[in-house]
N, CA, C and O of each residue as an XYZ file, in Angstrom:
564
protein
N      -8.725     10.731     32.931
C      -8.685      9.599     32.020
C      -8.031      8.399     32.741
O      -8.676      7.782     33.589
N      -6.768      8.056     32.423
C      -6.115      6.962     33.135
C      -4.886      7.513     33.850
O      -4.898      8.669     34.273
N      -3.826      6.718     33.997
C      -2.669      7.126     34.788
C      -1.802      8.185     34.123
O      -0.936      8.751     34.789
N      -1.991      8.474     32.860
C      -1.198      9.489     32.183
C      -1.310      9.358     30.678
O      -2.040      8.514     30.159
N      -0.572     10.208     29.994
C      -0.564     10.207     28.530
C       0.583      9.344     28.049
O       1.747      9.706     28.217
N       0.262      8.194     27.446
C       1.293      7.273     26.971
C       1.808      7.750     25.619
O       1.081      7.750     24.626
N       3.081      8.157     25.600
C       3.709      8.652     24.380
C       4.385      7.491     23.649
O       4.135      7.259     22.466
N       5.239      6.768     24.368
C       5.883      5.564     23.831
C       5.743      4.471     24.887
O       5.105      4.676     25.919
N       6.340      3.309     24.625
C       6.282      2.217     25.595
C       6.934      2.617     26.917
O       6.486      2.204     27.986
N       7.992      3.420     26.839
C       8.740      3.792     28.040
C       8.385      5.171     28.579
O       8.650      5.462     29.746
N       7.795      6.020     27.756
C       7.547      7.410     28.153
C       6.060      7.650     28.389
O       5.240      7.494     27.484
N       5.729      8.031     29.615
C       4.360      8.370     29.994
C       4.387      9.727     30.679
O       5.123      9.936     31.643
N       3.576     10.644     30.169
C       3.476     11.971     30.782
C       2.352     11.901     31.818
O       1.215     11.591     31.464
N       2.648     12.182     33.085
C       1.599     12.120     34.124
C       0.511     13.161     33.866
O       0.775     14.240     33.335
N      -0.719     12.812     34.255
C      -1.847     13.727     34.083
C      -1.640     15.038     34.829
O      -2.182     16.067     34.426
N      -0.867     15.018     35.910
C      -0.638     16.228     36.697
C       0.120     17.288     35.899
O       0.032     18.474     36.217
N       0.865     16.877     34.864
C       1.636     17.832     34.059
C       0.845     18.363     32.868
O       1.324     19.241     32.150
N      -0.357     17.842     32.653
C      -1.200     18.294     31.537
C      -2.264     19.258     32.058
O      -2.849     19.040     33.120
N      -2.502     20.315     31.303
C      -3.555     21.269     31.652
C      -4.596     21.286     30.546
O      -4.263     21.390     29.365
N      -5.861     21.183     30.939
C      -6.957     21.233     29.972
C      -7.753     22.519     30.182
O      -8.061     22.905     31.309
N      -8.076     23.166     29.068
C      -8.926     24.351     29.093
C     -10.095     24.096     28.172
O      -9.919     23.534     27.091
N     -11.270     24.491     28.573
C     -12.466     24.247     27.777
C     -13.063     25.572     27.346
O     -13.075     26.542     28.103
N     -13.559     25.597     26.112
C     -14.218     26.804     25.602
C     -15.284     26.387     24.609
O     -15.438     25.203     24.307
N     -16.014     27.357     24.107
C     -17.083     27.065     23.153
C     -16.484     26.759     21.785
O     -15.569     27.438     21.320
N     -17.008     25.753     21.175
C     -16.517     25.309     19.880
C     -17.272     26.009     18.766
O     -18.419     26.418     18.944
N     -16.626     26.145     17.618
C     -17.295     26.745     16.468
C     -17.788     25.675     15.500
O     -18.333     25.997     14.445
N     -17.603     24.420     15.848
C     -17.944     23.323     14.943
C     -19.400     22.928     14.982
O     -20.245     23.734     15.372
N     -19.720     21.697     14.583
C     -21.098     21.233     14.517
C     -21.699     21.087     15.916
O     -20.975     20.937     16.901
N     -23.011     21.132     15.988
C     -23.660     20.943     17.272
C     -24.973     21.677     17.404
O     -25.641     21.562     18.432
N     -25.359     22.429     16.389
C     -26.652     23.107     16.429
C     -26.715     24.134     17.537
O     -25.749     24.865     17.757
N     -27.827     24.203     18.236
C     -28.009     25.181     19.301
C     -27.068     24.919     20.473
O     -26.709     25.838     21.210
N     -26.672     23.659     20.638
C     -25.791     23.312     21.748
C     -24.431     23.972     21.660
O     -23.758     24.137     22.678
N     -24.008     24.356     20.450
C     -22.716     25.009     20.256
C     -22.636     26.292     21.072
O     -21.564     26.648     21.561
N     -23.750     26.985     21.222
C     -23.748     28.266     21.908
C     -23.696     28.124     23.428
O     -23.432     29.104     24.125
N     -23.937     26.948     23.943
C     -24.045     26.807     25.396
C     -23.018     25.869     26.011
O     -22.698     26.023     27.189
N     -22.487     24.906     25.269
C     -21.579     23.923     25.870
C     -20.131     24.227     25.527
O     -19.817     24.673     24.423
N     -19.251     23.977     26.498
C     -17.815     24.172     26.295
C     -17.213     22.855     25.823
O     -16.653     22.098     26.617
N     -17.335     22.585     24.519
C     -16.869     21.290     24.018
C     -15.471     21.363     23.420
O     -14.849     20.318     23.226
N     -14.953     22.538     23.123
C     -13.600     22.679     22.577
C     -12.596     22.469     23.704
O     -12.785     22.964     24.815
N     -11.521     21.728     23.409
C     -10.519     21.401     24.419
C      -9.154     21.892     23.967
O      -8.738     21.643     22.835
N      -8.454     22.595     24.863
C      -7.052     22.960     24.642
C      -6.236     22.207     25.675
O      -6.417     22.395     26.878
N      -5.340     21.358     25.206
C      -4.484     20.565     26.087
C      -3.087     21.161     26.031
O      -2.510     21.292     24.951
N      -2.533     21.525     27.195
C      -1.210     22.152     27.262
C      -0.261     21.293     28.077
O      -0.658     20.638     29.041
N       1.004     21.309     27.669
C       2.050     20.548     28.353
C       3.306     21.399     28.382
O       3.799     21.826     27.338
N       3.827     21.646     29.587
C       5.047     22.443     29.745
C       6.242     21.557     29.426
O       6.767     20.856     30.291
N       6.654     21.603     28.183
C       7.731     20.738     27.696
C       9.069     21.127     28.308
O       9.863     20.259     28.670
N       9.322     22.423     28.424
C      10.612     22.893     28.924
C      10.797     22.588     30.409
O      11.917     22.330     30.851
N       9.716     22.615     31.179
C       9.846     22.421     32.618
C       9.372     21.076     33.119
O       9.150     20.915     34.320
N       9.211     20.114     32.246
C       8.668     18.813     32.647
C       9.741     17.931     33.290
O      10.790     17.694     32.691
N       9.481     17.443     34.516
C      10.445     16.526     35.137
C      10.314     15.087     34.619
O      11.191     14.261     34.874
N       9.242     14.783     33.903
C       9.031     13.393     33.458
C       9.801     13.062     32.181
O       9.923     11.888     31.831
N      10.321     14.065     31.481
C      11.093     13.807     30.261
C      12.586     13.770     30.585
O      13.094     14.696     31.216
N      13.295     12.727     30.170
C      14.749     12.713     30.339
C      15.383     13.854     29.537
O      14.846     14.267     28.509
N      16.505     14.351     30.004
C      17.131     15.543     29.411
C      17.408     15.423     27.911
O      17.111     16.364     27.175
N      17.976     14.283     27.416
C      18.227     14.213     25.965
C      16.938     14.277     25.139
O      16.897     14.913     24.086
N      15.884     13.606     25.631
C      14.608     13.635     24.906
C      14.001     15.027     24.942
O      13.433     15.483     23.949
N      14.117     15.708     26.079
C      13.576     17.059     26.197
C      14.280     18.005     25.224
O      13.634     18.814     24.558
N      15.597     17.899     25.148
C      16.359     18.768     24.242
C      15.959     18.516     22.789
O      15.787     19.457     22.014
N      15.812     17.238     22.426
C      15.425     16.890     21.061
C      14.020     17.410     20.748
O      13.782     17.952     19.669
N      13.098     17.245     21.686
C      11.717     17.695     21.481
C      11.644     19.215     21.410
O      10.909     19.758     20.585
N      12.397     19.910     22.265
C      12.399     21.379     22.239
C      12.919     21.888     20.898
O      12.408     22.868     20.356
N      13.929     21.220     20.376
C      14.490     21.654     19.096
C      13.519     21.390     17.945
O      13.340     22.242     17.075
N      12.890     20.204     17.940
C      12.003     19.843     16.833
C      10.662     20.576     16.871
O      10.063     20.826     15.825
N      10.189     20.918     18.063
C       8.889     21.590     18.188
C       9.034     23.087     18.438
O       8.084     23.734     18.879
N      10.208     23.641     18.162
C      10.467     25.052     18.478
C       9.432     25.992     17.866
O       9.077     26.995     18.485
N       8.944     25.693     16.672
C       7.976     26.563     16.019
C       6.585     26.518     16.632
O       5.783     27.426     16.415
N       6.289     25.471     17.395
C       4.958     25.304     17.995
C       4.899     25.716     19.449
O       3.811     25.822     20.015
N       6.047     25.953     20.067
C       6.086     26.234     21.500
C       5.908     27.718     21.788
O       6.393     28.571     21.044
N       5.208     28.014     22.876
C       5.092     29.372     23.387
C       5.609     29.329     24.815
O       4.960     28.757     25.691
N       6.764     29.923     25.060
C       7.420     29.902     26.378
C       7.633     28.475     26.876
O       7.481     28.204     28.068
N       7.983     27.563     25.970
C       8.260     26.179     26.337
C       7.037     25.322     26.557
O       7.158     24.182     27.006
N       5.833     25.855     26.246
C       4.590     25.114     26.457
C       4.012     24.699     25.108
O       3.852     25.526     24.211
N       3.704     23.430     24.976
C       3.089     22.882     23.767
C       1.587     22.809     23.987
O       1.127     22.235     24.974
N       0.817     23.393     23.065
C      -0.638     23.411     23.188
C      -1.270     22.782     21.951
O      -0.866     23.050     20.820
N      -2.277     21.932     22.198
C      -3.017     21.263     21.134
C      -4.496     21.524     21.375
O      -4.972     21.417     22.505
N      -5.229     21.868     20.309
C      -6.667     22.126     20.440
C      -7.445     21.090     19.638
O      -6.991     20.623     18.593
N      -8.628     20.739     20.146
C      -9.513     19.805     19.445
C     -10.941     20.307     19.582
O     -11.422     20.558     20.687
N     -11.618     20.451     18.433
C     -13.011     20.896     18.473
C     -13.836     20.236     17.377
O     -14.901     20.735     17.013
N     -13.351     19.116     16.849
C     -14.044     18.502     15.716
C     -15.254     17.660     16.125
O     -16.085     17.329     15.280
N     -15.361     17.313     17.396
C     -16.493     16.509     17.853
C     -17.482     17.361     18.633
O     -17.138     18.434     19.128
N     -18.707     16.878     18.736
C     -19.726     17.613     19.483
C     -19.591     17.409     20.987
O     -19.961     18.279     21.776
N     -19.066     16.266     21.372
C     -18.951     15.940     22.795
C     -17.584     16.352     23.336
O     -16.561     16.164     22.678
N     -17.582     16.912     24.533
C     -16.343     17.344     25.165
C     -15.412     16.161     25.404
O     -14.202     16.276     25.215
N     -15.965     15.032     25.817
C     -15.153     13.852     26.097
C     -14.415     13.367     24.846
O     -13.244     12.993     24.908
N     -15.116     13.379     23.718
C     -14.481     12.964     22.455
C     -13.371     13.937     22.070
O     -12.326     13.514     21.576
N     -13.583     15.232     22.290
C     -12.550     16.228     21.994
C     -11.363     16.078     22.936
O     -10.220     16.281     22.526
N     -11.620     15.724     24.196
C     -10.520     15.501     25.141
C      -9.652     14.352     24.660
O      -8.424     14.435     24.690
N     -10.295     13.275     24.214
C      -9.552     12.110     23.733
C      -8.778     12.453     22.454
O      -7.635     12.028     22.288
N      -9.395     13.216     21.561
C      -8.722     13.614     20.323
C      -7.505     14.484     20.625
O      -6.458     14.320     19.998
N      -7.629     15.402     21.573
C      -6.508     16.272     21.937
C      -5.377     15.450     22.546
O      -4.206     15.692     22.253
N      -5.717     14.482     23.389
C      -4.695     13.633     24.005
C      -3.963     12.802     22.942
O      -2.742     12.655     22.995
N      -4.716     12.263     21.980
C      -4.086     11.469     20.916
C      -3.161     12.345     20.063
O      -2.065     11.927     19.690
N      -3.618     13.562     19.762
C      -2.811     14.476     18.962
C      -1.531     14.874     19.696
O      -0.457     14.931     19.097
N      -1.652     15.147     20.995
C      -0.485     15.510     21.803
C       0.500     14.344     21.855
O       1.706     14.547     21.713
N      -0.005     13.126     22.058
C       0.865     11.949     22.120
C       1.590     11.743     20.791
O       2.777     11.415     20.774
N       0.877     11.934     19.673
C       1.504     11.751     18.359
C       2.594     12.803     18.133
O       3.668     12.485     17.622
N       2.321     14.046     18.512
C       3.318     15.108     18.362
C       4.569     14.803     19.186
O       5.690     14.910     18.688
N       4.370     14.424     20.441
C       5.511     14.130     21.311
C       6.260     12.888     20.842
O       7.488     12.839     20.913
N       5.527     11.882     20.361
C       6.165     10.658     19.872
C       7.095     10.976     18.698
O       8.217     10.476     18.619
N       6.598     11.818     17.791
C       7.411     12.202     16.636
C       8.602     13.052     17.054
O       9.683     12.941     16.476
N       8.403     13.903     18.064
C       9.459     14.824     18.492
C      10.593     14.119     19.235
O      11.747     14.532     19.126
N      10.285     13.064     19.987
C      11.335     12.388     20.762
C      11.922     11.186     20.031
O      12.827     10.534     20.551
N      11.425     10.882     18.835
C      11.937      9.738     18.070
C      13.400      9.975     17.712
O      13.792     11.110     17.440
N      14.210      8.921     17.707
C      15.621      9.101     17.351
C      15.755      9.538     15.898
O      14.913      9.198     15.066
N      16.800     10.283     15.591
C      16.976     10.728     14.201
C      17.221      9.535     13.279
O      17.751      8.512     13.713
N      16.837      9.664     12.009
C      17.068      8.549     11.076
C      18.561      8.359     10.830
O      19.339      9.298     10.992
N      18.965      7.154     10.441
C      20.392      6.935     10.162
C      20.831      7.800      8.991
O      20.035      8.067      8.092
N      22.085      8.241      8.988
C      22.548      9.104      7.894
C      22.541      8.356      6.561
O      22.785      7.151      6.512
N      22.263      9.075      5.503
C      22.203      8.478      4.174
C      23.615      8.213      3.666
O      24.499      9.065      3.752
N      23.799      7.016      3.139
C      25.100      6.701      2.533
C      25.048      7.108      1.075
O      24.203      6.612      0.329
N      25.926      7.993      0.653
C      25.870      8.426     -0.749
C      26.211      7.272     -1.692
O      27.147      6.511     -1.448
N      25.442      7.157     -2.764
C      25.669      6.103     -3.746
C      25.764      6.719     -5.132
O      25.395      7.874     -5.343
N      26.264      5.927     -6.071
C      26.362      6.388     -7.454
C      25.509      5.495     -8.323
O      25.319      4.320     -8.007
N      24.980      6.044     -9.435
C      24.204      5.186    -10.338
C      25.103      4.115    -10.959
O      26.280      4.358    -11.228
N      24.537      2.939    -11.181
C      25.305      1.849    -11.775
C      25.548      2.125    -13.258
O      24.933      3.010    -13.852
N      26.455      1.350    -13.834
C      26.756      1.524    -15.253
C      25.524      1.243    -16.095
O      25.256      1.944    -17.071
N      24.764      0.200    -15.710
C      23.544     -0.130    -16.447
C      22.526      0.999    -16.390
O      21.857      1.281    -17.384
N      22.404      1.646    -15.234
C      21.454      2.747    -15.097
C      21.866      3.911    -15.994
O      21.022      4.544    -16.628
N      23.180      4.191    -16.042
C      23.669      5.275    -16.909
C      23.395      4.948    -18.382
O      22.958      5.805    -19.151
N      23.659      3.698    -18.756
C      23.433      3.312    -20.150
C      21.952      3.390    -20.515
O      21.606      3.846    -21.605
N      21.082      2.951    -19.615
C      19.638      3.037    -19.884
C      19.197      4.492    -20.030
O      18.390      4.820    -20.900
N      19.733      5.358    -19.171
C      19.363      6.774    -19.250
C      19.799      7.368    -20.585
O      19.028      8.081    -21.226
N      21.022      7.082    -21.007
C      21.520      7.631    -22.270
C      20.761      7.048    -23.466
O      20.466      7.761    -24.425
N      20.445      5.743    -23.404
C      19.685      5.128    -24.493
C      18.291      5.751    -24.583
O      17.774      5.971    -25.679
N      17.695      6.031    -23.443
C      16.377      6.665    -23.421
C      16.442      8.076    -23.996
O      15.537      8.504    -24.712
N      17.523      8.800    -23.677
C      17.690     10.153    -24.220
C      17.825     10.107    -25.741
O      17.260     10.935    -26.454
N      18.585      9.123    -26.221
C      18.759      9.003    -27.680
C      17.441      8.659    -28.356
O      17.114      9.199    -29.413
N      16.680      7.747    -27.734
C      15.388      7.371    -28.289
C      14.444      8.568    -28.335
O      13.736      8.761    -29.324
N      14.428      9.371    -27.274
C      13.567     10.550    -27.210
C      13.979     11.588    -28.257
O      13.128     12.179    -28.921
N      15.289     11.805    -28.398
C      15.734     12.799    -29.388
C      15.427     12.322    -30.813
O      15.093     13.128    -31.682
N      15.543     11.013    -31.049
C      15.213     10.472    -32.371
C      13.720     10.645    -32.651
O      13.337     10.988    -33.770
N      12.889     10.413    -31.661
C      11.444     10.584    -31.796
C      11.112     12.034    -32.169
O      10.285     12.283    -33.045
N      11.763     12.981    -31.497
C      11.507     14.394    -31.784
C      12.049     14.777    -33.166
O      11.445     15.573    -33.885
N      13.203     14.193    -33.523
C      13.766     14.467    -34.843
C      12.824     13.967    -35.936
O      12.654     14.632    -36.959
N      12.211     12.805    -35.730
C      11.290     12.238    -36.709
C      10.039     13.080    -36.884
O       9.399     13.027    -37.934
N       9.681     13.857    -35.867
C       8.460     14.669    -35.932
C       8.677     15.976    -36.691
O       7.706     16.639    -37.055
N       9.918     16.354    -36.934
C      10.177     17.645    -37.577
C       9.638     17.653    -39.016
O       9.647     16.636    -39.709
N       9.175     18.819    -39.433
C       8.584     18.960    -40.778
C       9.654     19.141    -41.837
O       9.464     18.726    -42.980
N      10.788     19.760    -41.477
C      11.799     20.072    -42.494
C      12.591     18.843    -42.929
O      13.252     18.884    -43.966
N      12.543     17.750    -42.164
C      13.161     16.479    -42.579
C      14.666     16.516    -42.580
O      15.272     16.179    -43.597
N      15.300     16.906    -41.502
C      16.770     16.977    -41.406
C      17.417     15.655    -41.732
O      18.642     15.542    -41.699
């Protein structure tokens, strides 16, 4: 493709660290499905990659722990009939996964309390609802 897999503005995974495997797809394609290797499996050794800085690697390993097999992240694409389109789809999926995995954690939530007006509105709504239900009763309390 080009010089590598662009994950973020600063992070690019070189093509030499990506492995592609091709196999027969089970998707659309008619008779061609039986003969062409259009399914693509893209693998990236996350644990042993020299292109990822150590803090980003640790964060990605922790966040993608459920998807890794021996430190290797694998993405498959078989939704297109053409191998080239599946290669591009797999690369985009891998980049999105890595982008999400190396993103900084969100800022911690500051605990807040409901305002006095919010409490009063909630209680007034509860009273209105209970009055509505009381009015519906047949015995006429």
